[in-house]
N, CA, C and O of each residue as an XYZ file, in Angstrom:
320
protein
N     121.221    111.647    104.564
C     120.134    111.620    104.907
C     119.237    110.683    104.181
O     119.382    110.471    102.977
N     118.537    110.256    104.724
C     117.760    109.124    103.962
C     116.594    109.261    104.692
O     116.175    108.321    105.368
N     115.846    110.650    104.617
C     114.765    111.079    104.634
C     113.710    111.077    103.414
O     114.276    111.406    102.372
N     112.394    110.813    103.253
C     111.731    110.838    102.302
C     111.233    112.369    101.961
O     111.228    113.229    102.842
N     110.823    112.632    100.640
C     110.566    113.712    100.105
C     109.521    113.467     99.403
O     109.258    112.403     98.843
N     108.688    114.769     99.416
C     107.112    114.332     98.789
C     106.956    115.915     97.698
O     107.272    117.081     97.936
N     106.427    115.362     96.667
C     105.723    116.506     95.680
C     104.514    116.249     96.012
O     104.138    115.111     96.295
N     103.536    117.592     96.019
C     102.244    117.554     95.641
C     102.022    117.932     94.677
O     102.905    118.741     94.393
N     100.953    117.806     93.501
C     100.812    117.540     92.175
C      99.688    117.887     91.731
O      98.799    117.077     91.992
N      99.350    118.859     91.108
C      97.619    118.878     90.551
C      97.885    118.866     89.056
O      98.646    119.745     88.654
N      97.349    117.956     88.099
C      97.429    117.411     87.239
C      95.516    117.323     86.817
O      94.574    117.697     87.515
N      95.508    116.859     85.808
C      94.102    116.451     85.179
C      93.910    115.073     85.445
O      94.919    114.369     85.403
N      92.924    114.593     85.687
C      92.594    113.174     86.191
C      93.054    112.178     84.816
O      93.699    111.140     84.964
N      92.716    112.562     83.818
C      93.213    111.643     82.689
C      94.666    111.678     82.566
O      95.067    111.159     81.525
N      95.617    112.171     83.381
C      96.938    112.398     82.938
C      97.473    111.508     84.615
O      98.677    111.259     84.671
N      96.911    111.229     85.424
C      97.402    110.605     86.757
C      98.164    109.174     86.106
O      99.352    108.954     86.344
N      97.584    108.527     85.521
C      97.753    107.031     85.291
C      99.359    107.278     84.367
O     100.236    106.429     84.522
N      99.577    108.326     83.562
C     100.543    108.486     82.763
C     101.771    108.691     83.588
O     102.901    108.204     83.593
N     101.241    109.438     84.163
C     102.431    110.221     85.199
C     103.062    109.100     85.955
O     104.290    109.010     85.986
N     102.204    108.137     86.640
C     102.184    107.221     87.545
C     103.280    106.085     86.611
O     104.313    105.671     87.138
N     102.957    105.760     85.471
C     104.009    104.911     84.727
C     105.106    105.452     84.229
O     105.964    104.722     83.734
N     105.259    106.789     84.278
C     106.789    107.260     84.008
C     107.379    107.163     85.187
O     108.445    106.549     85.156
N     107.029    107.577     86.251
C     107.589    107.397     87.985
C     108.079    106.197     88.115
O     109.140    105.866     88.644
N     107.270    105.544     87.612
C     107.157    103.543     87.835
C     108.260    103.108     87.006
O     108.759    102.007     87.238
N     108.918    104.182     85.615
C     109.665    103.259     84.780
C     111.174    103.850     85.545
O     112.195    103.281     85.159
N     111.344    104.993     86.632
C     112.618    105.340     87.006
C     113.028    104.402     88.240
O     113.500    104.977     89.221
N     112.910    103.230     88.270
C     112.161    102.214     88.974
C     113.490    103.026     90.668
O     114.662    103.396     90.599
N     112.573    102.984     91.842
C     113.293    103.162     92.830
C     113.110    104.819     93.321
O     113.329    105.231     94.460
N     112.634    105.672     92.109
C     112.962    107.059     92.215
C     112.108    107.610     92.974
O     112.343    108.483     93.810
N     110.817    107.004     92.651
C     109.633    107.565     93.515
C     108.241    106.518     93.152
O     107.999    105.583     92.388
N     107.631    107.194     94.048
C     106.058    106.327     94.355
C     104.881    107.384     93.978
O     105.005    108.584     94.222
N     104.158    107.034     93.590
C     102.974    107.945     93.102
C     101.708    107.783     93.743
O     101.271    106.638     93.633
N     101.036    108.522     94.333
C      99.884    108.016     95.229
C      98.892    109.104     95.034
O      99.107    110.288     95.294
N      97.495    108.482     94.427
C      96.431    109.527     94.330
C      95.868    110.195     95.553
O      95.285    109.354     96.236
N      95.829    111.312     96.043
C      95.185    111.809     97.110
C      93.871    112.213     96.735
O      92.984    112.051     97.573
N      93.478    112.886     95.233
C      92.370    113.243     95.021
C      92.021    112.970     93.776
O      92.149    113.992     93.101
N      91.544    111.850     92.996
C      91.248    111.643     92.187
C      90.553    112.449     91.221
O      90.986    112.788     90.120
N      89.451    112.722     91.720
C      88.497    113.853     91.193
C      89.171    115.083     90.809
O      88.994    115.442     89.645
N      90.069    115.956     91.716
C      90.730    117.090     91.483
C      92.040    116.844     90.445
O      92.434    117.852     89.859
N      92.835    115.404     90.141
C      93.473    115.400     89.878
C      94.993    115.814     91.188
O      96.129    116.257     91.015
N      94.464    115.519     92.028
C      96.162    115.885     92.867
C      96.567    114.317     93.488
O      95.974    113.460     94.143
N      98.028    114.482     92.839
C      98.721    113.153     93.517
C      99.809    113.665     94.314
O     100.057    114.854     94.514
N     100.544    112.486     94.828
C     101.825    112.808     95.616
C     102.481    111.804     94.663
O     102.116    110.813     94.031
N     103.687    112.549     94.851
C     105.138    111.647     94.339
C     106.168    111.749     95.300
O     106.973    112.680     95.268
N     106.206    110.646     96.352
C     107.370    110.341     97.075
C     108.554    109.648     96.535
O     108.614    108.633     95.842
N     109.766    110.645     97.143
C     110.924    110.236     96.700
C     112.002    109.990     97.599
O     111.514    110.246     98.699
N     113.137    109.657     97.761
C     114.233    109.828     98.612
C     114.650    111.132     98.735
O     114.403    111.803     97.733
N     115.297    111.814     99.785
C     115.633    112.943     99.959
C     116.797    112.897     98.593
O     116.697    113.826     97.791
N     117.401    112.306     98.450
C     118.838    111.825     97.329
C     118.335    112.166     96.307
O     118.869    113.162     95.818
N     117.287    111.642     95.607
C     116.669    111.735     94.704
C     115.819    112.731     94.320
O     115.427    112.672     93.155
N     115.307    113.923     95.223
C     114.429    114.901     95.136
C     114.976    115.677     93.902
O     113.987    116.018     93.254
N     115.935    116.040     93.385
C     116.192    116.722     92.431
C     115.944    116.789     91.339
O     115.535    117.715     90.639
N     116.382    114.996     90.997
C     116.123    114.060     89.927
C     114.687    114.290     89.959
O     114.165    114.819     88.977
N     114.005    113.969     90.931
C     112.607    113.389     90.597
C     111.590    114.777     89.985
O     110.709    114.767     89.125
N     112.244    116.150     90.999
C     111.640    117.329     90.396
C     111.994    117.299     88.733
O     111.013    117.179     87.999
N     113.035    117.378     88.232
C     113.563    117.565     87.173
C     112.878    116.781     86.011
O     112.860    117.181     84.846
N     112.192    115.368     86.553
C     111.320    114.436     85.603
C     109.852    114.981     85.670
O     109.095    114.861     84.706
N     109.419    115.673     87.014
C     108.201    115.889     86.957
C     107.866    117.603     86.387
O     106.740    118.089     86.287
N     109.040    118.232     86.101
C     108.961    119.662     85.503
C     108.916    119.335     83.708
O     108.289    119.933     82.833
N     109.673    118.368     83.626
C     109.769    117.969     81.976
C     108.833    117.604     81.966
O     108.163    118.549     81.548
N     107.812    116.320     82.258
C     106.744    116.096     82.067
C     105.306    117.210     81.929
O     104.309    116.951     81.256
N     105.493    118.323     82.648
C     104.743    119.100     82.611
C     104.956    119.993     81.437
O     103.985    120.446     80.831
N     106.052    120.238     81.124
C     106.433    121.164     80.192
C     106.167    120.675     78.765
O     105.936    121.502     77.883
N     106.192    119.286     78.491
C     106.254    118.550     77.149
C     104.753    117.707     76.974
O     103.994    117.767     76.007
N     104.597    116.946     78.169
C     103.519    115.877     78.101
C     101.974    115.787     78.681
O     101.043    115.110     78.245
N     102.011    116.818     79.966
C     100.984    116.455     80.630
C     100.495    117.845     81.255
O     101.367    118.679     81.010
N      99.909    118.159     81.649
C      99.204    119.236     82.601
C      99.647    119.002     83.887
O      98.873    118.294     84.531
N     100.628    119.361     84.467
C     101.266    119.053     85.750
C     102.122    120.631     86.341
O     102.889    121.316     85.664
N     101.580    120.948     88.150
C     101.764    121.982     88.525
C     102.561    121.421     89.940
O     101.947    120.681     90.709
N     103.478    121.687     90.124
C     103.762    121.292     91.630
C     103.291    122.397     92.523
O     103.463    123.604     92.350
N     102.664    121.791     93.513
C     101.904    123.121     94.252
C     102.508    122.920     95.475
O     102.341    123.866     96.245
N     103.190    121.954     95.931
C     103.876    121.795     97.368
C     104.921    120.463     97.479
O     104.596    119.311     97.189
N     106.172    120.866     97.937
C     107.213    120.102     98.178
C     107.830    120.058     99.380
O     108.153    121.115     99.921
N     108.057    118.973     99.910
C     109.103    118.838    101.153
C     109.330    117.831    101.773
O     109.106    116.776    101.180
N     109.757    117.778    102.921
C     109.900    116.587    103.736
C     108.800    115.560    103.658
O     107.780    115.935    104.237
N     108.738    114.584    103.204
C     107.292    113.925    103.361
C     107.035    113.411    104.909
O     107.727    112.752    105.686
N     105.587    114.075    105.014
C     105.019    114.108    106.686
C     104.725    112.431    107.145
O     104.457    112.139    108.311
N     104.824    111.348    105.985
C     104.191    110.152    106.662
C     103.048    109.879    106.396
O     102.583    109.147    107.270
N     102.187    110.156    105.432
C     100.605    110.274    105.386
C     100.896    109.408    104.042
O     101.968    109.399    103.437
N      99.842    108.754    103.730
C      99.935    107.762    102.381
C      98.395    108.204    101.967
O      97.871    107.741    100.954
């Protein structure tokens, strides 16, 4: 299955850039899009094959480094 998978995340505004840099470091595993910079809402779009790997990265980030809560996840609806 080659569908894209999306995580909607709530974080702090000041953590968005750090989260983006970490996701970018895992080349090809995901792409970060800022949905609402004032509220700290971002989207991480990954492939379906990498969804579990990306979820683990995000959970680890939230436990150790930044405020991060996955508030929704599922098949990407195609909205950028």
